[in-house]
N, C-alpha and C positions, 0 to 999 in steps of 0.2 A: 739738553740737546734736542733739537727738533728732527724727527725722523719721518720720512715719507715711505710708505710701504705699498708696492705694487703686487698684485696677485693676492690681496688680503683676504679673499674669500676661499682660497684653496687651503689644503692641509697645512703646509709650511707657513703660508701667509697668516693664517689664524694664530698659529703658535708664535709667530713673530710679533703680532699685535699684542697678544696677551702677555708675553714675556717682557716686551719693551715697556709696556705700561707698568708692570710689576717692578721694573728696575728704575722707574722714575722718569722715563723719557716722555716727551710730548709727541704724540703720534698722529699722523694723518694717514688714514687708510683710503686707498684709491680703489674704487670698484665700479663696474658697470651697473651692478644691482646692489646699492647700499643696503637694501633690506635683508641681504644674506649675512650681513655682519651683525651678530647678536650681542657682541660685547658692548658694554656701556661703561664710560669712565669720564671723569672730569677733564682728563688730559688727552682724550680721544676725539678727533674730528674725522668724520667720514665724508668723503667727497665723491660725487658721481662723475664718471668720465670714461672715455674710451682711450686706451693706450695708443691706438692708431690715429687719434685726433690730436694734433700738435697743440692746439690752443688749450685744450683741457689739461694736457700734461704740463704745459708751460705754466699755467696758473697754479697747479699743485706744487710744482718744483720750486717756484719763487719763494724765498724766505726759509727754505729748509737747510739743515746742516749736513744731512746725509740722506742717501736714498738706498733702499733695499728692494730687490726684485725677487719675488718668488713666482713669477709668471710661469704658467705651464700650459701644456696642450691637452685638451680633453680627448681621451682615447675611449674607444668603444669596443675593446677586444672581446668582451663577453657577448656583445651583440653580433659581432662577426662570427664567433664560434657557433652561436645559436643558429644563425642563418645558414651556415655551412652544414650543420647537423640536420636542419630542416630540409635542406636540399636532398640529403640522403634518404630521409624518411619519405619525402614526397615521391622520389624515384621508385622506391620500393612499394609504396602504397598504390601507386598508379600502374605498377608493373611495366615501367618503361623499358624499352629495349633499343638496341642499335644506337645510332648517332644521338638521338634525343636523350637516351639514358646517360650517355657520356657527357652531353652538354649540361644536364641538370646536376649530375653527380660531381663532375670535375670542372667543367667550364664556368658555371655560375659561381662556385666557391672561389675560383681563381680570380674572377672579375671583382668579387666582393673584397678579396684581400688586396688586390691592386688598388682599388678605389680607396680603401681605408688607409693604405700606406702612402698615398700620394703626398707630395711635398706641400706643406702649408707654411707661409712665411710670417705668420702672426708674431712669433717670438722675436725674430730678427727685425721685423719692421717696427714692432713696439719698442724694442731695445734701442733701435736707432733714434726713435723719437725722444726717448728718455735721455739718452746721451747728449743729443743736440740741446735739449732744454737745460740740462745740467751745465753744459759748457757755456751756454748763453748767460746763465746767472752766477757762474763761478762756484757752483756746488761741487766739491771735489770727491767726496767719499762715496763710492758706489760698491755695494755688495750684491752679488748676483748668484742665485742658485742655478746650477747647470746639472751635469750628471757625469758619473764615470762612464767611460766609453766614448768620450769626446776628446779630440786632440791627441796628445801623447798618451792618454789613458785608454785609447782605443783597444778593445780586446780584453779589458780588465773587469768586465761586469759579469763574468761567469759564463759557463757553457750555454745555459738556457737562454740568456739574453744574446750572447754572441752569435749563436748559430740558429736560433729559432725566433725569438720575439722581435729582435731588431730587424732581421731580414724580412720577416713576414708582415709585421705590424707597425714597427717603429722607425722604419727606414727614413720616412719623410720628416719625422720629428727630430731625429738625430742629425739629419742634414741641416735642418733649420737651426739647431743648437750650435752646430759648427760655425755657421754664419754669424749667429748671435755673439759667440765668444770673440770672433774676429773683430766685430764692430767695437766691442769693449776694449780689446787689446790695442786697437789702433787709436784709441782716444787719448786725451790728455788727463783723464781722470785718475784719481787714486783708487784703483779698483782691486777687488779680490773676487775671483770667480771660484765658488765653492762647488765641488763635484762629489755629491753623495753617492753611496751605493744604492741598492734597491731600497725604496722608502717603505716604512711601516707606520702604523698608527700607535706604536707602543709608547710608553711613558718616557719622560725625560730622565736620563741617568746623570746628565751633567758632565759626562766624560766620553771621549771617543778617541779613536786613532785618527790622526790627521797627517798629511804630508804628500809628497810627490810620488810615492810608490805604494799607494793604497789600491787594493783590488787583486783579483786572481783570474786567470784565464778559464779555470774550471769551476771553482766555487763562487757562488754569488754572495758577496758581502752585503750586509744590510745595516741600516741605521734608521731610527725613528725620525719623523718629521720634527718632533719636538726638540731632538738633539741637533738637528740641522739648524733650526732656528737659534738654539743656544750658541752654537759655534759661530754663526753669522754675526750675532750681536756682540760676541767677544771681539770680533775683528774691528769693531768701531774704534777701539782704543789700543789695538795691537798691530804693529807693523811687521810682524814675523812673515806674513804671507802677502805683503803689499805687492801688487802687480804680479801675483802668482796664481796658480790654479790648484790649490790643495784638494786632494780627495779626502773624504771623511767616511768612516765606517766603524763598527765595533770590532 
């Protein structure tokens, strides 16, 4: 079976490539920067392209048997926190007072947070391009990594995400994921949208909990990127979750 993998340079994407090759699949890895893909294998083809460019996506989709997407958004939470702390240090070091003190200590951090959480449509626009190309060439099977906290799983990613990380830093990303899922669900494809808990870089266990009631409002459930990839690949030959949105976690 020939597989096309989008997001092949990310954590889940790299695991998909490696595990798919180990299982005997013929893999095409789609990347803006092919140099970031270190894996080499006789059954691996790396193609350069932009998921927002229909021509490059169409060329990659043609001739495939299934498509897997591990597209993600690049977040810079650490940088935002660093800049917010820097504002506090500067205000103190310069002995600021009055309105200027409030501007540096509060106003600038708020602007930084608002800027970092603005909506970006890369995920939804890229997914729309993929879906269009798949429907053009009659490639039916589409497995897409999303996240708990989307759709009917909203509020199931734990207190930290529900009330802090998503409202402050991830609001735009999750809004884009909502649109991304809607595009897939409205398509004629044989899709499975996989919603993992908080992602880790842990090893593959080969087992996890999966279903429509995964997650908790207070505790953050987790799963390794390697096990998300393992679960996604299993869906190539399993119709249990066909046209469904299973959550996955330990």
